[in-house]
PDB file of N, CA, C and O in Angstrom:
ATOM      1  N   MET A   1       0.844  -1.179   0.000  1.00  0.00           N
ATOM      2  CA  MET A   1       0.000   0.000   0.000  1.00  0.00           C
ATOM      3  C   MET A   1       0.888   1.241   0.000  1.00  0.00           C
ATOM      4  O   MET A   1       1.905   1.293   0.692  1.00  0.00           O
ATOM      5  N   THR A   2       0.490   2.228  -0.779  1.00  0.00           N
ATOM      6  CA  THR A   2       1.234   3.482  -0.832  1.00  0.00           C
ATOM      7  C   THR A   2       0.630   4.483   0.155  1.00  0.00           C
ATOM      8  O   THR A   2      -0.475   4.288   0.660  1.00  0.00           O
ATOM      9  N   LYS A   3       1.366   5.540   0.413  1.00  0.00           N
ATOM     10  CA  LYS A   3       0.876   6.597   1.287  1.00  0.00           C
ATOM     11  C   LYS A   3      -0.387   7.215   0.698  1.00  0.00           C
ATOM     12  O   LYS A   3      -1.336   7.494   1.432  1.00  0.00           O
ATOM     13  N   THR A   4      -0.412   7.428  -0.594  1.00  0.00           N
ATOM     14  CA  THR A   4      -1.584   8.017  -1.250  1.00  0.00           C
ATOM     15  C   THR A   4      -2.805   7.133  -1.062  1.00  0.00           C
ATOM     16  O   THR A   4      -3.888   7.625  -0.744  1.00  0.00           O
ATOM     17  N   GLU A   5      -2.636   5.835  -1.255  1.00  0.00           N
ATOM     18  CA  GLU A   5      -3.749   4.901  -1.064  1.00  0.00           C
ATOM     19  C   GLU A   5      -4.233   4.911   0.381  1.00  0.00           C
ATOM     20  O   GLU A   5      -5.436   4.897   0.638  1.00  0.00           O
ATOM     21  N   PHE A   6      -3.296   4.937   1.319  1.00  0.00           N
ATOM     22  CA  PHE A   6      -3.650   4.959   2.737  1.00  0.00           C
ATOM     23  C   PHE A   6      -4.473   6.204   3.040  1.00  0.00           C
ATOM     24  O   PHE A   6      -5.509   6.122   3.700  1.00  0.00           O
ATOM     25  N   LEU A   7      -4.012   7.363   2.558  1.00  0.00           N
ATOM     26  CA  LEU A   7      -4.719   8.612   2.822  1.00  0.00           C
ATOM     27  C   LEU A   7      -6.103   8.628   2.168  1.00  0.00           C
ATOM     28  O   LEU A   7      -7.061   9.128   2.757  1.00  0.00           O
ATOM     29  N   GLU A   8      -6.207   8.090   0.969  1.00  0.00           N
ATOM     30  CA  GLU A   8      -7.510   8.018   0.302  1.00  0.00           C
ATOM     31  C   GLU A   8      -8.470   7.140   1.101  1.00  0.00           C
ATOM     32  O   GLU A   8      -9.632   7.501   1.292  1.00  0.00           O
ATOM     33  N   ASN A   9      -7.990   6.000   1.562  1.00  0.00           N
ATOM     34  CA  ASN A   9      -8.826   5.099   2.364  1.00  0.00           C
ATOM     35  C   ASN A   9      -9.212   5.737   3.694  1.00  0.00           C
ATOM     36  O   ASN A   9     -10.350   5.606   4.144  1.00  0.00           O
ATOM     37  N   LEU A  10      -8.270   6.421   4.315  1.00  0.00           N
ATOM     38  CA  LEU A  10      -8.544   7.107   5.573  1.00  0.00           C
ATOM     39  C   LEU A  10      -9.621   8.163   5.379  1.00  0.00           C
ATOM     40  O   LEU A  10     -10.552   8.264   6.177  1.00  0.00           O
ATOM     41  N   GLU A  11      -9.490   8.944   4.325  1.00  0.00           N
ATOM     42  CA  GLU A  11     -10.470  10.002   4.067  1.00  0.00           C
ATOM     43  C   GLU A  11     -11.858   9.407   3.822  1.00  0.00           C
ATOM     44  O   GLU A  11     -12.842   9.899   4.375  1.00  0.00           O
ATOM     45  N   LYS A  12     -11.949   8.373   3.013  1.00  0.00           N
ATOM     46  CA  LYS A  12     -13.248   7.732   2.750  1.00  0.00           C
ATOM     47  C   LYS A  12     -13.877   7.210   4.038  1.00  0.00           C
ATOM     48  O   LYS A  12     -15.062   7.420   4.296  1.00  0.00           O
ATOM     49  N   ALA A  13     -13.068   6.530   4.837  1.00  0.00           N
ATOM     50  CA  ALA A  13     -13.591   5.954   6.075  1.00  0.00           C
ATOM     51  C   ALA A  13     -14.043   7.038   7.048  1.00  0.00           C
ATOM     52  O   ALA A  13     -15.117   6.935   7.640  1.00  0.00           O
ATOM     53  N   LEU A  14     -13.232   8.072   7.213  1.00  0.00           N
ATOM     54  CA  LEU A  14     -13.603   9.149   8.127  1.00  0.00           C
ATOM     55  C   LEU A  14     -14.851   9.887   7.655  1.00  0.00           C
ATOM     56  O   LEU A  14     -15.708  10.240   8.466  1.00  0.00           O
ATOM     57  N   LYS A  15     -14.959  10.119   6.361  1.00  0.00           N
ATOM     58  CA  LYS A  15     -16.161  10.788   5.845  1.00  0.00           C
ATOM     59  C   LYS A  15     -17.403   9.977   6.167  1.00  0.00           C
ATOM     60  O   LYS A  15     -18.423  10.527   6.583  1.00  0.00           O
ATOM     61  N   LYS A  16     -17.316   8.677   5.974  1.00  0.00           N
ATOM     62  CA  LYS A  16     -18.464   7.817   6.245  1.00  0.00           C
ATOM     63  C   LYS A  16     -18.835   7.853   7.725  1.00  0.00           C
ATOM     64  O   LYS A  16     -20.005   8.020   8.070  1.00  0.00           O
ATOM     65  N   VAL A  17     -17.843   7.697   8.596  1.00  0.00           N
ATOM     66  CA  VAL A  17     -18.107   7.644  10.034  1.00  0.00           C
ATOM     67  C   VAL A  17     -18.513   9.013  10.577  1.00  0.00           C
ATOM     68  O   VAL A  17     -19.519   9.127  11.278  1.00  0.00           O
ATOM     69  N   ILE A  18     -17.746  10.038  10.263  1.00  0.00           N
ATOM     70  CA  ILE A  18     -18.007  11.380  10.798  1.00  0.00           C
ATOM     71  C   ILE A  18     -19.357  11.889  10.315  1.00  0.00           C
ATOM     72  O   ILE A  18     -20.146  12.405  11.107  1.00  0.00           O
ATOM     73  N   CYS A  19     -19.624  11.748   9.039  1.00  0.00           N
ATOM     74  CA  CYS A  19     -20.904  12.227   8.510  1.00  0.00           C
ATOM     75  C   CYS A  19     -22.063  11.442   9.109  1.00  0.00           C
ATOM     76  O   CYS A  19     -23.130  12.005   9.355  1.00  0.00           O
ATOM     77  N   GLY A  20     -21.868  10.161   9.344  1.00  0.00           N
ATOM     78  CA  GLY A  20     -22.912   9.355   9.961  1.00  0.00           C
ATOM     79  C   GLY A  20     -23.186   9.764  11.401  1.00  0.00           C
ATOM     80  O   GLY A  20     -24.330   9.721  11.853  1.00  0.00           O
ATOM     81  N   MET A  21     -22.150  10.158  12.117  1.00  0.00           N
ATOM     82  CA  MET A  21     -22.299  10.509  13.527  1.00  0.00           C
ATOM     83  C   MET A  21     -22.764  11.941  13.753  1.00  0.00           C
ATOM     84  O   MET A  21     -23.574  12.203  14.643  1.00  0.00           O
ATOM     85  N   PHE A  22     -22.251  12.869  12.945  1.00  0.00           N
ATOM     86  CA  PHE A  22     -22.469  14.283  13.246  1.00  0.00           C
ATOM     87  C   PHE A  22     -23.415  15.004  12.302  1.00  0.00           C
ATOM     88  O   PHE A  22     -23.685  16.188  12.502  1.00  0.00           O
ATOM     89  N   ASN A  23     -23.914  14.348  11.304  1.00  0.00           N
ATOM     90  CA  ASN A  23     -24.838  14.992  10.373  1.00  0.00           C
ATOM     91  C   ASN A  23     -26.267  14.739  10.852  1.00  0.00           C
ATOM     92  O   ASN A  23     -27.074  14.126  10.154  1.00  0.00           O
ATOM     93  N   GLU A  24     -26.558  15.224  12.059  1.00  0.00           N
ATOM     94  CA  GLU A  24     -27.835  14.952  12.702  1.00  0.00           C
ATOM     95  C   GLU A  24     -29.021  15.558  11.966  1.00  0.00           C
ATOM     96  O   GLU A  24     -30.073  14.926  11.865  1.00  0.00           O
ATOM     97  N   ASP A  25     -28.868  16.762  11.456  1.00  0.00           N
ATOM     98  CA  ASP A  25     -30.013  17.385  10.784  1.00  0.00           C
ATOM     99  C   ASP A  25     -30.184  16.875   9.359  1.00  0.00           C
ATOM    100  O   ASP A  25     -31.215  17.115   8.730  1.00  0.00           O
ATOM    101  N   GLY A  26     -29.194  16.185   8.859  1.00  0.00           N
ATOM    102  CA  GLY A  26     -29.320  15.540   7.559  1.00  0.00           C
ATOM    103  C   GLY A  26     -29.338  16.454   6.356  1.00  0.00           C
ATOM    104  O   GLY A  26     -29.727  16.022   5.270  1.00  0.00           O
ATOM    105  N   THR A  27     -28.927  17.716   6.510  1.00  0.00           N
ATOM    106  CA  THR A  27     -28.943  18.614   5.363  1.00  0.00           C
ATOM    107  C   THR A  27     -27.726  18.359   4.485  1.00  0.00           C
ATOM    108  O   THR A  27     -26.657  18.009   4.984  1.00  0.00           O
ATOM    109  N   PRO A  28     -27.889  18.533   3.188  1.00  0.00           N
ATOM    110  CA  PRO A  28     -26.739  18.377   2.289  1.00  0.00           C
ATOM    111  C   PRO A  28     -25.611  19.356   2.607  1.00  0.00           C
ATOM    112  O   PRO A  28     -24.437  19.024   2.447  1.00  0.00           O
ATOM    113  N   GLU A  29     -25.962  20.556   3.054  1.00  0.00           N
ATOM    114  CA  GLU A  29     -24.947  21.560   3.372  1.00  0.00           C
ATOM    115  C   GLU A  29     -24.073  21.112   4.533  1.00  0.00           C
ATOM    116  O   GLU A  29     -22.854  21.283   4.508  1.00  0.00           O
ATOM    117  N   THR A  30     -24.706  20.536   5.552  1.00  0.00           N
ATOM    118  CA  THR A  30     -23.954  20.053   6.709  1.00  0.00           C
ATOM    119  C   THR A  30     -23.034  18.920   6.307  1.00  0.00           C
ATOM    120  O   THR A  30     -21.880  18.868   6.733  1.00  0.00           O
ATOM    121  N   ARG A  31     -23.535  18.022   5.495  1.00  0.00           N
ATOM    122  CA  ARG A  31     -22.719  16.884   5.041  1.00  0.00           C
ATOM    123  C   ARG A  31     -21.520  17.381   4.240  1.00  0.00           C
ATOM    124  O   ARG A  31     -20.405  16.895   4.434  1.00  0.00           O
ATOM    125  N   VAL A  32     -21.730  18.332   3.353  1.00  0.00           N
ATOM    126  CA  VAL A  32     -20.638  18.884   2.547  1.00  0.00           C
ATOM    127  C   VAL A  32     -19.598  19.542   3.446  1.00  0.00           C
ATOM    128  O   VAL A  32     -18.398  19.387   3.219  1.00  0.00           O
ATOM    129  N   GLU A  33     -20.044  20.270   4.458  1.00  0.00           N
ATOM    130  CA  GLU A  33     -19.105  20.929   5.377  1.00  0.00           C
ATOM    131  C   GLU A  33     -18.302  19.901   6.167  1.00  0.00           C
ATOM    132  O   GLU A  33     -17.094  20.062   6.343  1.00  0.00           O
ATOM    133  N   LEU A  34     -18.952  18.864   6.635  1.00  0.00           N
ATOM    134  CA  LEU A  34     -18.235  17.802   7.350  1.00  0.00           C
ATOM    135  C   LEU A  34     -17.218  17.124   6.445  1.00  0.00           C
ATOM    136  O   LEU A  34     -16.098  16.840   6.871  1.00  0.00           O
ATOM    137  N   GLU A  35     -17.596  16.865   5.215  1.00  0.00           N
ATOM    138  CA  GLU A  35     -16.664  16.243   4.268  1.00  0.00           C
ATOM    139  C   GLU A  35     -15.468  17.149   4.002  1.00  0.00           C
ATOM    140  O   GLU A  35     -14.345  16.665   3.864  1.00  0.00           O
ATOM    141  N   LYS A  36     -15.698  18.453   3.930  1.00  0.00           N
ATOM    142  CA  LYS A  36     -14.592  19.404   3.746  1.00  0.00           C
ATOM    143  C   LYS A  36     -13.645  19.366   4.938  1.00  0.00           C
ATOM    144  O   LYS A  36     -12.426  19.408   4.774  1.00  0.00           O
ATOM    145  N   GLN A  37     -14.215  19.288   6.142  1.00  0.00           N
ATOM    146  CA  GLN A  37     -13.392  19.246   7.348  1.00  0.00           C
ATOM    147  C   GLN A  37     -12.542  17.981   7.395  1.00  0.00           C
ATOM    148  O   GLN A  37     -11.379  18.024   7.796  1.00  0.00           O
ATOM    149  N   VAL A  38     -13.118  16.867   6.990  1.00  0.00           N
ATOM    150  CA  VAL A  38     -12.356  15.609   6.949  1.00  0.00           C
ATOM    151  C   VAL A  38     -11.241  15.711   5.921  1.00  0.00           C
ATOM    152  O   VAL A  38     -10.104  15.332   6.202  1.00  0.00           O
ATOM    153  N   ALA A  39     -11.552  16.218   4.734  1.00  0.00           N
ATOM    154  CA  ALA A  39     -10.541  16.358   3.679  1.00  0.00           C
ATOM    155  C   ALA A  39      -9.403  17.269   4.148  1.00  0.00           C
ATOM    156  O   ALA A  39      -8.233  16.996   3.879  1.00  0.00           O
ATOM    157  N   GLU A  40      -9.749  18.343   4.842  1.00  0.00           N
ATOM    158  CA  GLU A  40      -8.731  19.261   5.370  1.00  0.00           C
ATOM    159  C   GLU A  40      -7.849  18.546   6.396  1.00  0.00           C
ATOM    160  O   GLU A  40      -6.628  18.703   6.381  1.00  0.00           O
ATOM    161  N   PHE A  41      -8.460  17.767   7.279  1.00  0.00           N
ATOM    162  CA  PHE A  41      -7.701  17.014   8.272  1.00  0.00           C
ATOM    163  C   PHE A  41      -6.720  16.061   7.600  1.00  0.00           C
ATOM    164  O   PHE A  41      -5.551  15.998   7.980  1.00  0.00           O
ATOM    165  N   VAL A  42      -7.190  15.328   6.610  1.00  0.00           N
ATOM    166  CA  VAL A  42      -6.326  14.362   5.931  1.00  0.00           C
ATOM    167  C   VAL A  42      -5.194  15.092   5.214  1.00  0.00           C
ATOM    168  O   VAL A  42      -4.045  14.654   5.265  1.00  0.00           O
ATOM    169  N   ARG A  43      -5.506  16.186   4.557  1.00  0.00           N
ATOM    170  CA  ARG A  43      -4.500  16.933   3.797  1.00  0.00           C
ATOM    171  C   ARG A  43      -3.501  17.634   4.727  1.00  0.00           C
ATOM    172  O   ARG A  43      -2.289  17.506   4.553  1.00  0.00           O
ATOM    173  N   ASP A  44      -4.018  18.372   5.709  1.00  0.00           N
ATOM    174  CA  ASP A  44      -3.164  19.241   6.526  1.00  0.00           C
ATOM    175  C   ASP A  44      -2.531  18.553   7.731  1.00  0.00           C
ATOM    176  O   ASP A  44      -1.525  19.030   8.257  1.00  0.00           O
ATOM    177  N   ASN A  45      -3.101  17.452   8.167  1.00  0.00           N
ATOM    178  CA  ASN A  45      -2.567  16.786   9.342  1.00  0.00           C
ATOM    179  C   ASN A  45      -2.008  15.419   8.981  1.00  0.00           C
ATOM    180  O   ASN A  45      -0.799  15.200   9.057  1.00  0.00           O
ATOM    181  N   ALA A  46      -2.866  14.513   8.596  1.00  0.00           N
ATOM    182  CA  ALA A  46      -2.421  13.153   8.287  1.00  0.00           C
ATOM    183  C   ALA A  46      -1.445  13.129   7.117  1.00  0.00           C
ATOM    184  O   ALA A  46      -0.552  12.282   7.076  1.00  0.00           O
ATOM    185  N   GLY A  47      -1.602  14.031   6.184  1.00  0.00           N
ATOM    186  CA  GLY A  47      -0.725  14.076   5.019  1.00  0.00           C
ATOM    187  C   GLY A  47       0.724  14.387   5.346  1.00  0.00           C
ATOM    188  O   GLY A  47       1.611  14.171   4.521  1.00  0.00           O
ATOM    189  N   GLU A  48       0.964  14.888   6.538  1.00  0.00           N
ATOM    190  CA  GLU A  48       2.325  15.220   6.961  1.00  0.00           C
ATOM    191  C   GLU A  48       3.097  13.997   7.453  1.00  0.00           C
ATOM    192  O   GLU A  48       4.318  14.054   7.598  1.00  0.00           O
ATOM    193  N   TYR A  49       2.399  12.901   7.709  1.00  0.00           N
ATOM    194  CA  TYR A  49       3.029  11.690   8.222  1.00  0.00           C
ATOM    195  C   TYR A  49       3.644  10.887   7.073  1.00  0.00           C
ATOM    196  O   TYR A  49       3.209  10.986   5.926  1.00  0.00           O
ATOM    197  N   THR A  50       4.654  10.098   7.403  1.00  0.00           N
ATOM    198  CA  THR A  50       5.163   9.108   6.448  1.00  0.00           C
ATOM    199  C   THR A  50       4.192   7.924   6.460  1.00  0.00           C
ATOM    200  O   THR A  50       3.342   7.826   7.345  1.00  0.00           O
ATOM    201  N   LEU A  51       4.316   7.040   5.494  1.00  0.00           N
ATOM    202  CA  LEU A  51       3.446   5.866   5.458  1.00  0.00           C
ATOM    203  C   LEU A  51       3.605   5.048   6.739  1.00  0.00           C
ATOM    204  O   LEU A  51       2.617   4.575   7.300  1.00  0.00           O
ATOM    205  N   GLU A  52       4.819   4.885   7.193  1.00  0.00           N
ATOM    206  CA  GLU A  52       5.059   4.121   8.410  1.00  0.00           C
ATOM    207  C   GLU A  52       4.386   4.781   9.613  1.00  0.00           C
ATOM    208  O   GLU A  52       3.781   4.096  10.437  1.00  0.00           O
ATOM    209  N   GLU A  53       4.488   6.091   9.715  1.00  0.00           N
ATOM    210  CA  GLU A  53       3.848   6.815  10.813  1.00  0.00           C
ATOM    211  C   GLU A  53       2.327   6.711  10.727  1.00  0.00           C
ATOM    212  O   GLU A  53       1.648   6.569  11.744  1.00  0.00           O
ATOM    213  N   LEU A  54       1.802   6.782   9.514  1.00  0.00           N
ATOM    214  CA  LEU A  54       0.354   6.634   9.334  1.00  0.00           C
ATOM    215  C   LEU A  54      -0.109   5.274   9.845  1.00  0.00           C
ATOM    216  O   LEU A  54      -1.111   5.173  10.552  1.00  0.00           O
ATOM    217  N   MET A  55       0.628   4.236   9.482  1.00  0.00           N
ATOM    218  CA  MET A  55       0.251   2.881   9.871  1.00  0.00           C
ATOM    219  C   MET A  55       0.362   2.676  11.385  1.00  0.00           C
ATOM    220  O   MET A  55      -0.386   1.885  11.960  1.00  0.00           O
ATOM    221  N   GLU A  56       1.289   3.383  12.027  1.00  0.00           N
ATOM    222  CA  GLU A  56       1.442   3.285  13.476  1.00  0.00           C
ATOM    223  C   GLU A  56       0.432   4.147  14.223  1.00  0.00           C
ATOM    224  O   GLU A  56       0.020   3.803  15.331  1.00  0.00           O
ATOM    225  N   THR A  57       0.034   5.258  13.628  1.00  0.00           N
ATOM    226  CA  THR A  57      -0.836   6.218  14.300  1.00  0.00           C
ATOM    227  C   THR A  57      -2.316   5.904  14.110  1.00  0.00           C
ATOM    228  O   THR A  57      -3.088   5.935  15.069  1.00  0.00           O
ATOM    229  N   PHE A  58      -2.709   5.604  12.888  1.00  0.00           N
ATOM    230  CA  PHE A  58      -4.112   5.362  12.580  1.00  0.00           C
ATOM    231  C   PHE A  58      -4.382   3.856  12.607  1.00  0.00           C
ATOM    232  O   PHE A  58      -4.629   3.228  11.578  1.00  0.00           O
ATOM    233  N   THR A  59      -4.326   3.304  13.814  1.00  0.00           N
ATOM    234  CA  THR A  59      -4.442   1.859  13.985  1.00  0.00           C
ATOM    235  C   THR A  59      -5.887   1.385  14.089  1.00  0.00           C
ATOM    236  O   THR A  59      -6.164   0.197  13.930  1.00  0.00           O
ATOM    237  N   SER A  60      -6.804   2.305  14.355  1.00  0.00           N
ATOM    238  CA  SER A  60      -8.210   1.935  14.486  1.00  0.00           C
ATOM    239  C   SER A  60      -9.086   3.123  14.128  1.00  0.00           C
ATOM    240  O   SER A  60      -8.611   4.252  14.002  1.00  0.00           O
ATOM    241  N   ALA A  61     -10.368   2.848  13.969  1.00  0.00           N
ATOM    242  CA  ALA A  61     -11.327   3.928  13.695  1.00  0.00           C
ATOM    243  C   ALA A  61     -11.377   4.888  14.883  1.00  0.00           C
ATOM    244  O   ALA A  61     -11.492   6.101  14.702  1.00  0.00           O
ATOM    245  N   ASP A  62     -11.292   4.348  16.087  1.00  0.00           N
ATOM    246  CA  ASP A  62     -11.313   5.195  17.278  1.00  0.00           C
ATOM    247  C   ASP A  62     -10.130   6.153  17.298  1.00  0.00           C
ATOM    248  O   ASP A  62     -10.286   7.330  17.625  1.00  0.00           O
ATOM    249  N   ALA A  63      -8.952   5.655  16.951  1.00  0.00           N
ATOM    250  CA  ALA A  63      -7.756   6.498  16.929  1.00  0.00           C
ATOM    251  C   ALA A  63      -7.892   7.584  15.872  1.00  0.00           C
ATOM    252  O   ALA A  63      -7.547   8.740  16.122  1.00  0.00           O
ATOM    253  N   ALA A  64      -8.385   7.227  14.707  1.00  0.00           N
ATOM    254  CA  ALA A  64      -8.551   8.205  13.630  1.00  0.00           C
ATOM    255  C   ALA A  64      -9.556   9.276  14.021  1.00  0.00           C
ATOM    256  O   ALA A  64      -9.328  10.461  13.783  1.00  0.00           O
ATOM    257  N   MET A  65     -10.673   8.862  14.624  1.00  0.00           N
ATOM    258  CA  MET A  65     -11.683   9.837  15.038  1.00  0.00           C
ATOM    259  C   MET A  65     -11.154  10.749  16.138  1.00  0.00           C
ATOM    260  O   MET A  65     -11.418  11.952  16.129  1.00  0.00           O
ATOM    261  N   ALA A  66     -10.416  10.189  17.078  1.00  0.00           N
ATOM    262  CA  ALA A  66      -9.862  11.002  18.164  1.00  0.00           C
ATOM    263  C   ALA A  66      -8.911  12.057  17.612  1.00  0.00           C
ATOM    264  O   ALA A  66      -8.936  13.208  18.050  1.00  0.00           O
ATOM    265  N   LEU A  67      -8.079  11.673  16.660  1.00  0.00           N
ATOM    266  CA  LEU A  67      -7.149  12.639  16.064  1.00  0.00           C
ATOM    267  C   LEU A  67      -7.893  13.692  15.252  1.00  0.00           C
ATOM    268  O   LEU A  67      -7.512  14.862  15.265  1.00  0.00           O
ATOM    269  N   PHE A  68      -8.937  13.298  14.554  1.00  0.00           N
ATOM    270  CA  PHE A  68      -9.754  14.267  13.811  1.00  0.00           C
ATOM    271  C   PHE A  68     -10.377  15.275  14.774  1.00  0.00           C
ATOM    272  O   PHE A  68     -10.342  16.478  14.517  1.00  0.00           O
ATOM    273  N   LEU A  69     -10.942  14.795  15.872  1.00  0.00           N
ATOM    274  CA  LEU A  69     -11.575  15.692  16.842  1.00  0.00           C
ATOM    275  C   LEU A  69     -10.553  16.604  17.513  1.00  0.00           C
ATOM    276  O   LEU A  69     -10.848  17.770  17.775  1.00  0.00           O
ATOM    277  N   GLU A  70      -9.356  16.091  17.796  1.00  0.00           N
ATOM    278  CA  GLU A  70      -8.293  16.934  18.345  1.00  0.00           C
ATOM    279  C   GLU A  70      -7.905  18.033  17.356  1.00  0.00           C
ATOM    280  O   GLU A  70      -7.675  19.176  17.750  1.00  0.00           O
ATOM    281  N   PHE A  71      -7.834  17.684  16.076  1.00  0.00           N
ATOM    282  CA  PHE A  71      -7.521  18.648  15.030  1.00  0.00           C
ATOM    283  C   PHE A  71      -8.578  19.748  14.985  1.00  0.00           C
ATOM    284  O   PHE A  71      -8.247  20.927  14.860  1.00  0.00           O
ATOM    285  N   GLN A  72      -9.852  19.360  15.089  1.00  0.00           N
ATOM    286  CA  GLN A  72     -10.935  20.335  15.085  1.00  0.00           C
ATOM    287  C   GLN A  72     -10.870  21.238  16.312  1.00  0.00           C
ATOM    288  O   GLN A  72     -11.082  22.446  16.206  1.00  0.00           O
ATOM    289  N   ASP A  73     -10.579  20.661  17.469  1.00  0.00           N
ATOM    290  CA  ASP A  73     -10.447  21.454  18.692  1.00  0.00           C
ATOM    291  C   ASP A  73      -9.311  22.459  18.575  1.00  0.00           C
ATOM    292  O   ASP A  73      -9.457  23.617  18.965  1.00  0.00           O
ATOM    293  N   ALA A  74      -8.186  22.017  18.041  1.00  0.00           N
ATOM    294  CA  ALA A  74      -7.042  22.919  17.880  1.00  0.00           C
ATOM    295  C   ALA A  74      -7.390  24.072  16.945  1.00  0.00           C
ATOM    296  O   ALA A  74      -6.987  25.210  17.190  1.00  0.00           O
ATOM    297  N   LYS A  75      -8.126  23.793  15.889  1.00  0.00           N
ATOM    298  CA  LYS A  75      -8.545  24.861  14.971  1.00  0.00           C
ATOM    299  C   LYS A  75      -9.425  25.871  15.692  1.00  0.00           C
ATOM    300  O   LYS A  75      -9.293  27.075  15.474  1.00  0.00           O
ATOM    301  N   ARG A  76     -10.321  25.393  16.547  1.00  0.00           N
ATOM    302  CA  ARG A  76     -11.198  26.310  17.287  1.00  0.00           C
ATOM    303  C   ARG A  76     -10.401  27.139  18.287  1.00  0.00           C
ATOM    304  O   ARG A  76     -10.636  28.338  18.436  1.00  0.00           O
ATOM    305  N   ILE A  77      -9.460  26.494  18.970  1.00  0.00           N
ATOM    306  CA  ILE A  77      -8.680  27.190  20.000  1.00  0.00           C
ATOM    307  C   ILE A  77      -7.771  28.245  19.376  1.00  0.00           C
ATOM    308  O   ILE A  77      -7.715  29.383  19.842  1.00  0.00           O
ATOM    309  N   TYR A  78      -7.068  27.860  18.328  1.00  0.00           N
ATOM    310  CA  TYR A  78      -6.074  28.762  17.735  1.00  0.00           C
ATOM    311  C   TYR A  78      -6.630  29.592  16.595  1.00  0.00           C
ATOM    312  O   TYR A  78      -5.961  30.509  16.117  1.00  0.00           O
ATOM    313  N   GLY A  79      -7.819  29.296  16.158  1.00  0.00           N
ATOM    314  CA  GLY A  79      -8.438  30.051  15.091  1.00  0.00           C
ATOM    315  C   GLY A  79      -7.931  29.627  13.727  1.00  0.00           C
ATOM    316  O   GLY A  79      -6.796  29.177  13.570  1.00  0.00           O
ATOM    317  N   GLU A  80      -8.785  29.779  12.769  1.00  0.00           N
ATOM    318  CA  GLU A  80      -8.453  29.480  11.377  1.00  0.00           C
ATOM    319  C   GLU A  80      -7.504  30.550  10.857  1.00  0.00           C
ATOM    320  O   GLU A  80      -7.557  31.683  11.333  1.00  0.00           O
ATOM    321  N   PRO A  81      -6.649  30.239   9.909  1.00  0.00           N
ATOM    322  CA  PRO A  81      -5.775  31.268   9.346  1.00  0.00           C
ATOM    323  C   PRO A  81      -6.553  32.447   8.768  1.00  0.00           C
ATOM    324  O   PRO A  81      -6.094  33.588   8.840  1.00  0.00           O
ATOM    325  N   GLU A  82      -7.736  32.178   8.189  1.00  0.00           N
ATOM    326  CA  GLU A  82      -8.531  33.252   7.621  1.00  0.00           C
ATOM    327  C   GLU A  82      -9.262  34.043   8.706  1.00  0.00           C
ATOM    328  O   GLU A  82      -9.567  35.221   8.520  1.00  0.00           O
ATOM    329  N   ASN A  83      -9.547  33.383   9.860  1.00  0.00           N
ATOM    330  CA  ASN A  83     -10.296  34.009  10.950  1.00  0.00           C
ATOM    331  C   ASN A  83      -9.544  33.837  12.272  1.00  0.00           C
ATOM    332  O   ASN A  83      -9.988  33.078  13.133  1.00  0.00           O
ATOM    333  N   PRO A  84      -8.419  34.524  12.447  1.00  0.00           N
ATOM    334  CA  PRO A  84      -7.662  34.336  13.690  1.00  0.00           C
ATOM    335  C   PRO A  84      -8.437  34.793  14.909  1.00  0.00           C
ATOM    336  O   PRO A  84      -7.937  34.700  16.030  1.00  0.00           O
TER     337      PRO A  84
END
């Protein structure tokens, strides 16, 4: 498996799980926003890891979700680059 394949699989899995858990109102807009947040996490956070680090870090769905939620919390605490 390549790093690109790993990241693609991670993004697909997180989109499915995150959207299923947090898209309570079921609007297409909310789903699109959640998918954007997952894509940003994979690109800006997980994408920085080597394949070996990815395989050691993202060992389960729980681990991946916890890291995604930590990433979201950090964005809220430190502010988005566009909205400091």
